Each structure stands twice: as C-alpha cells, then as structure tokens.
C-alpha positions as CSV (number, residue, x, y, z in Angstrom):
1,M,0.2,-20.0,-21.2
2,N,0.2,-16.2,-21.0
3,P,-3.1,-15.0,-19.5
4,Q,-4.2,-11.4,-19.2
5,I,-5.6,-10.3,-15.9
6,Q,-9.3,-10.9,-15.7
7,L,-12.0,-10.4,-13.1
8,L,-13.7,-13.8,-12.8
9,Q,-16.0,-13.3,-9.9
10,F,-17.5,-10.5,-7.9
11,F,-20.1,-10.7,-5.1
12,V,-21.1,-9.1,-1.8
13,C,-21.5,-11.3,1.3
14,Q,-21.5,-11.2,5.1
15,E,-18.8,-13.8,5.5
16,F,-16.1,-15.3,3.2
17,R,-13.5,-17.7,4.4
18,Q,-11.1,-20.3,3.1
19,K,-12.0,-23.8,4.4
20,K,-8.9,-25.5,3.0
21,Q,-6.5,-25.0,0.1
22,D,-8.5,-23.9,-3.0
23,F,-11.9,-24.3,-1.2
24,F,-13.8,-21.2,-0.1
25,E,-17.1,-20.6,1.5
26,A,-19.4,-17.5,1.4
27,E,-22.4,-16.9,3.6
28,G,-25.0,-14.2,3.5
29,L,-24.8,-13.3,-0.2
30,Q,-26.4,-9.9,-0.8
31,T,-28.1,-8.2,-3.7
32,N,-30.5,-6.2,-1.6
33,L,-29.7,-5.1,1.9
34,Y,-32.7,-4.6,4.3
35,V,-31.7,-2.4,7.2
36,P,-33.6,-1.6,10.5
37,K,-33.1,2.2,10.4
38,F,-31.4,5.1,8.7
39,P,-28.7,6.4,8.9
40,F,-27.2,2.9,8.4
41,H,-23.6,2.0,9.1
42,F,-22.1,-1.0,7.4
43,R,-20.9,-3.8,9.7
44,E,-19.7,-7.2,8.6
45,L,-20.2,-6.9,4.9
46,Y,-17.6,-7.6,2.2
47,A,-17.0,-7.2,-1.5
48,V,-15.2,-10.3,-2.8
49,T,-13.3,-10.5,-6.0
50,C,-11.5,-13.4,-7.8
51,W,-8.9,-12.6,-10.5
52,L,-7.1,-14.7,-13.1
53,K,-3.6,-13.4,-12.7
54,D,-1.1,-12.4,-15.3
55,R,2.7,-11.8,-15.3
56,R,2.3,-8.2,-14.0
57,F,1.9,-6.7,-10.5
58,H,-1.5,-5.0,-10.0
59,K,-3.4,-3.0,-7.4
60,E,-7.1,-3.4,-6.7
61,V,-9.5,-1.0,-4.9
62,I,-13.2,-1.0,-4.4
63,E,-15.0,2.3,-4.6
64,Y,-18.3,2.8,-3.0
65,T,-20.6,5.6,-4.2
66,T,-24.0,6.7,-2.9
67,E,-26.7,8.2,-5.1
68,D,-26.0,11.6,-3.7
69,G,-22.4,11.4,-4.9
70,R,-20.4,10.6,-1.7
71,T,-17.6,8.1,-2.2
72,A,-15.3,6.0,-0.1
73,R,-12.5,3.6,-1.1
74,S,-11.2,0.4,0.3
75,P,-7.5,0.2,1.1
76,H,-5.7,-1.2,-2.0
77,M,-4.8,-4.8,-2.3
78,D,-2.0,-6.3,-4.3
79,I,-2.4,-8.9,-7.0
80,E,1.0,-10.5,-7.3
81,P,2.4,-11.6,-10.7
82,L,1.6,-15.1,-11.9
83,E,4.2,-17.6,-10.5
84,G,4.1,-21.3,-10.8
85,S,0.7,-22.8,-10.7
86,V,-1.1,-20.1,-8.7
87,L,-3.4,-18.7,-11.3
88,Y,-6.1,-17.1,-9.2
89,R,-6.3,-14.5,-6.5
90,W,-9.2,-13.9,-4.1
91,H,-9.6,-10.7,-2.2
92,T,-12.1,-9.6,0.5
93,H,-12.7,-5.9,0.9
94,R,-14.6,-4.9,4.0
95,F,-17.2,-2.2,3.5
96,P,-16.3,1.1,5.2
97,T,-17.8,1.3,8.6
98,D,-17.5,5.1,8.7
99,F,-19.6,5.6,5.5
100,P,-23.2,6.0,6.7
101,V,-26.1,5.6,4.3
102,G,-28.8,8.2,5.1
103,R,-31.8,6.9,3.2
104,P,-33.0,4.0,1.1
105,G,-31.4,3.8,-2.3
106,R,-28.5,2.3,-4.1
107,I,-24.8,2.0,-3.5
108,S,-22.6,1.7,-6.7
109,L,-19.6,-0.6,-6.3
110,H,-16.7,0.0,-8.7
111,V,-13.8,-2.4,-9.0
112,I,-10.7,-0.3,-9.8
113,L,-7.6,-2.1,-11.2
114,D,-4.5,0.0,-11.6
115,R,-6.5,3.2,-11.2
116,K,-9.0,2.2,-13.9
117,P,-12.6,1.1,-13.4
118,V,-13.1,-2.4,-14.8
119,F,-16.4,-3.5,-13.3
120,E,-19.5,-1.9,-11.7
121,S,-22.3,-3.4,-9.6
122,H,-25.0,-2.1,-7.4
123,L,-26.4,-2.9,-3.9
124,L,-30.0,-1.8,-3.2
125,I,-30.5,-0.7,0.4
126,E,-34.0,-0.7,1.7
127,A,-35.8,-0.3,5.1
128,L,-37.1,-3.5,6.7
129,S,-40.8,-3.9,6.3
130,G,-42.6,-2.2,9.0
131,T,-39.8,0.2,10.0
132,H,-39.9,4.0,9.7
133,R,-37.6,5.9,7.4
C-alpha cells in the first residue's frame, strides 16, 4: 500500500481529546459562532484535522483570514512519514487568542500543507441575539 497524503476530516470545536487509543471525542462543534460583544477574542476554540499519511514528511498550518484581509497563522505541526500501521494523524490547532474580530462576519480557514493551500472552510461570527454591535 502506497497512499498519498489526504485530508480526511476538518472541523472546528471547543474541545477535542483522545479518550483511549484510536478513540477521540469532540465537543462544541461550530459552524456559526455567536459572541456576546465585539471586538471578540477567541478563547478555547480549535481547528481539527485528520490526515491519511504517506511516506513523506509534511508540515501543516492553519491560516485564519478576516473579511477585511487580516491574517494569522497557527504554529506549524509535523506530519510524520507513514511507519508501520499508523495510517492517520490528528492535529488540533488552537485559534489565535491575539487575533480580535471587530464585527460580525466570516473568518476563512485555510489548511496549508507544505506551503500550499489544500482546503478552505468558513466560520460565521455573529452577535448573540439581543446584544449590541
């Protein structure tokens, strides 16, 4: 078997943990994020990826982009070459806490593998009902 690296899963959640070997649990999955006020600073929020590994070494980064063009990047994470029976690699990237969002809108999330974008998703950020913008 000679697989090519492939992104198998991507999601945003408030908590992701390994319960036991090869068993993971995610809580607070997010597609829209309702916040009490703006500017908003991210706290416990993670972008999670799962990769089918290949025989090469790779580096993965998540890039966060606001609608007004500001960007931030996560620290890179390594995807080790395929060895033995370990076919998959899970990563959790914490959202940058020093990257405030000033108004309702959308954050674009780009998965970068070896300096090339391979996947894009979006997180809508809105004010909680009844709060002022």
